[in-house]
N, C-alpha and C positions, 0 to 999 in steps of 0.2 A: 437375447440373452434371457434366462428366466429372471422374472421380476422377483422371486422369493430371495434371489441371491442378495438383494438389497434391504432385505428385512431386519429389523432388530427391536429389542424390546426398550421401551422408553418409559420410566416411571412418571406418574403425573407431576410429582414435585419438581421435576426439571423443567417443566414448562411454564416460562415467564410471562407473567400477566401485565407487569409493567416494566418499562426500562429501567436501567441503572440510572442513578443520579449522583453526579453529572454523567452526561453521556459517555465521555471518554474514560469513565471510571470502570467500563465494563471489562471484564477478563478477556484475554487473548491468548489461544492455543497455538502454539508454534509447531508446525508439522513440516518438517525439512525432507528433501527428496533423498537424503543421502542415508536415510534409514538410523539416524542417530535419534537419542531419547527425546521424547516430546518434551516441550518446554511451556512453561507458564508465565504470563505477564499481565500488563494492563493495555489496553488500546492507547492511552496516552503516552506510552513509549513505543509506538509503532515506528517512528522514525530511526530507533536504533537498529533495525532489520534492514533499513533501506540504505542506498548509496547516494551520494551526490549524482546527479543526472538521472537517475530513475525518474519515470513519470507514472503518478497515480491517475488512473482515468475514473471519473465519477459519472453516474447517471443523474442528470438534472431534471428528471420529471417531477411532476408535482401531482400530489393525490388529490382527487376531488372527491366530494361527499357522494360517491356513486352508489351507495345502498339505499334504495326507494322502497318504501312500503306503500301500497293502496289496495285497491278492491276492483273488482270486475262485478257488475250487476247483470243477471239474466233472470227475466221472468219475475223480476221483483225481488229475487233472492241474492243477496251479496256473499261473495266469497274474497278473504283475504289473499292477496298476491304480493310476494316480495320479488325484487328485481335487483340484480346486481350488474350494472352496467360493466362491460369489459372491452368493447372496442367500438369507437366512433366510425361510422361508414359514410356520415355525410352531414350537413349542417343541421338536420332536424332527425338524424336517426342514429340509433346505437344498436349494436348486438349486445343481448344481455342473457343472462341466466334467470330463469323464472322459477318459482317454488311456492305452492306446488304446481308443477307444469301441467299436470293433467286436468287441472280445472280451467284452463284457458284454451280458445280455439283461434285459429286465424280469423282475422276480421273484427275480433272483439276488442272493446275499450277497456282500458285500465286507468282509473284515476288515482294519480299518486300525491295531488295536492291536498285532497280531503277537506277543502274550506280553508286552507292556509291563506290568511289575507297576505302575508308577506311573500307570497308566490305570484307576483305580477297581477294577474286578473283573479287570483284567489284560487287557481286550480291548475294541476300540471297533467295533462291526458296524453295518452299515447294510444296507437292502434297496433295491434299485433299484426305485422305484415306477413310474416313467415314463421314457421316452427320448423326448429332442427332437431338434432339428436342431444340427449342427455340434458334436457331442459332448456336448450338454447333457443332463442327466437330473437327476430329483428323487429325493434320497436321504432314507429315513427311518430314523433312528438308533434304536437300542435304547434308548439315553438321553434324556433329555428335559431342558430347562431348564437350570439350574445345573449339574447332573450333566453334561450334554452339553458345556456350556461348559469344565468342568474336564477331561473327557476330551480334547477337541480342544486344549487348552493344554499337555495332557501329552504328546500324540503328534504334534502339528501342527508344521509348519515356516513360517517366515515366507515368504510367496509372493513372492518377488522377481520382477521383471519379466523375460520371456524373453530379453531382451537383456543382462542381467546373469546370469541363471542359466545360461545357455548357456555362460557363461565361468568361473563359479566357484560352489561351493556355498554355501548361506547358513549363516553362523556367528553366534557369540553377539554379535558387534558388531552385526549387522543388527537384533537385537531392540530395541536403543537407536537406531542410525542411521536404521531405517525406521520412526520414529514421531515426532510433532511432540512440542514440549515441553508443548503445551497439549492434547494428546489425553486424552479422558475417556469418551466414548460408545463402547463397544465395538461393533464390527459389520462393519468394513471389510475387505477383504481386499487392499486396494491402498492406500497412503498418498496423501494429498492433497500432492503432492510440493513445491508452492511453499513450504508451510508448515514443510518441513523446515530452511529457512534461517534460522528465527528462533531467537534465543537470549533468556534472561531480561533480558540486559541491553539487547539492542535495543527488546524491548518496553517495557522501563523508558523508555529515550529517547525512544520514540514517544509514550509517556505524557505525559512532561514537555513535550513540544512541542505539547500540547493535541489530539493526534490520537486519537480514539475508538478502542475496539476492541470488536467484537461478534462473536458466535458462532452459527453455524448448524451443522447436522448434516446430512451426506450420506453415507451408507456406501457408500464407492466400492466397486464390483465389478470382478471379474476380466475383465468385458466391455470394460473400458478398454484392455485389451491386445490385444483382437481385431484384426486388420488388416481395412481395408474390402476385401472381395472383389469386390464389384459394380463395374461400368463406370461407373455414373452414381450419384451420391448419392441421387436419388429411390429406388433400389432397394435401399438399405442400410437395416437394421433395427437400431436402437440397443436395447441391453439395458437394462431399466429398473434403476433404483437408489432405494433408500428414503432419503427425507429429512424434515426438520422445521425449521420456522421458528416460533418463538412469538411470541405477540402482542407482549411487551414489546420484542423485538428489531424486529420490523416497524414499531411505533411509534417507535422510536429512530431508526431509519433514514429513515423519512418526515419526522422533524423535521429530520434533518441536511441532507436536500435542500430542505426548506422555508426553511431559512435560508442556502442557499447554499453548503453543504458539498457535497464529493463522495463518492460510496460507491466505495471502491478494494477490489476482490475479491482476496483472496490465493488464487489457483488457480483453475482451471477448473471445479472441482467446487462451489465457493461461488458462482461465476458462474452455472453451469446451475440451481442450485437457487434463487437469487435471481430469476432470469429466469423461473423456473417459478412462483414464488410472487407476482409482479408483473403487475398487470392492465395492458390497454392505455391505462389512465389514468395509469399511472405510479406507482399506490400499491401499496406491498408489503403483502402481508396475510399473517396467520398461515396457515400451510400444513403438511399432513402427508400424506405418501403416496408413491407410486412415480412418478418422473419418467423418461421417456425422450426428453425434449427434444433434438433434434438441430439444432445451430445451423451454417448454412453461408452464404456471403457473399449478402447481400440481406436477411438478418434484421435486424429493426429492434430495438436493444436499449432496454429499458424502464427497468432499474434500475442497471446497472453504468456508472460513468464512466471508470474505470482498472482496469487488469488486473495483477496480478503473477503471473507463470507461467514454468515452466521451458521447455526446447525440446524440441518434440515430434517423433515419427516421421513420416517422409514419408508421404502417403496416408493419413494417420490423422484421425480425427474431430476431434482437439483441433487440429491444424494448420489443418484447415477453420474450427474456432472462431475462432482467432486472426486468421486472414485475414479472417473476417466483422467481428472488432473493429476491426482497424486498416488493413484494405485488403489485397488480394491482392497487389499489387505492392509495395506497402510492407514485407509481411511476407517476401515472397520476397527482397528487397534486404537484410532484417534478417538473415535465415538465411544468405544467402550471406556477409555480413559476418562473421557470427558463427563460420562454418565457417573462414573465411581467417585470424580472429584467434584461433583455438584456443579457442573457448568450449567448455564441456563440456555435453554433450547428456544428456537424458532424466532419470531419477527421481533420481539422485545429482548430477546436473550444475549449471550455472550457472543464472542466472535472467534475466528480462527484465521490464521495467516498460513497459506499453504504455498509451498514451492513445488513447481512442476515436476513431475517424474518423467525422465526421458525413456 
């Protein structure tokens, strides 16, 4: 499909630079599959649109401070290098996006510690083992395992999305704001942003209504921020992300479907993982590994009945996904409505609740 079919104009003032306070006070756009009028509500009233026996599926990945700033030295000349870690491939190695990538060669060293004494021995250094396309590289660090985790936590920054980072620097608030209240599995370099709206009070309300909660893990990578540069979706390559669905969760979700309940995915990351773990027979299975599933209109959904998600970028793979879920025309109308009615977009923005189109 042509990528320009998923383009739209978004005014700058619609881009949220901070989240709503409290989190569940964010607006919620209701997009039903029956073609009825779009509805407006608040996230704190989510339970009004779910039924007893439905199941919410959350991504419990935890964001790490994966934005590293350093330098490489060559013939006495230093060059600044930024690295955004996006997938761990071993105890001492990460795939990362480097900027500017042209300044670095395979085999060169990058110093990210820059004399920071809180970073173990005062330095965090890595060797560029491989260089790939679009600025991607494989970094092999001098530290490994828990020591590397500690070093990254000491010198790293929260990797705010480009549309926020270009307007302000990250700060101490982002360490909390850019993390779900149920995050527990470290490894993401981007937040599963639909989950940012949930508070302990909202989770308690949903439980009291008889709505189940289940957790899966997909470590969101920096590739989620990359624009689609191809003219046709068939030419776009998705970056893989590591995920896990355990057997108990798979069994519970199959039981929900068997008794007529609905699976409600909180975020596109949970949805992509569930769809990766579900066979053509509609059965969710235990699953672990890397997924690069790319969902565009025409995809037949196997697992998810409803989707709660934020508002996504023009020409992005995520806008393609929601267009596949609820219909291209329906989502184009929904986004036009959201813009006109001053909904806040992107990671810190408002949310939408989508019913799956048949």
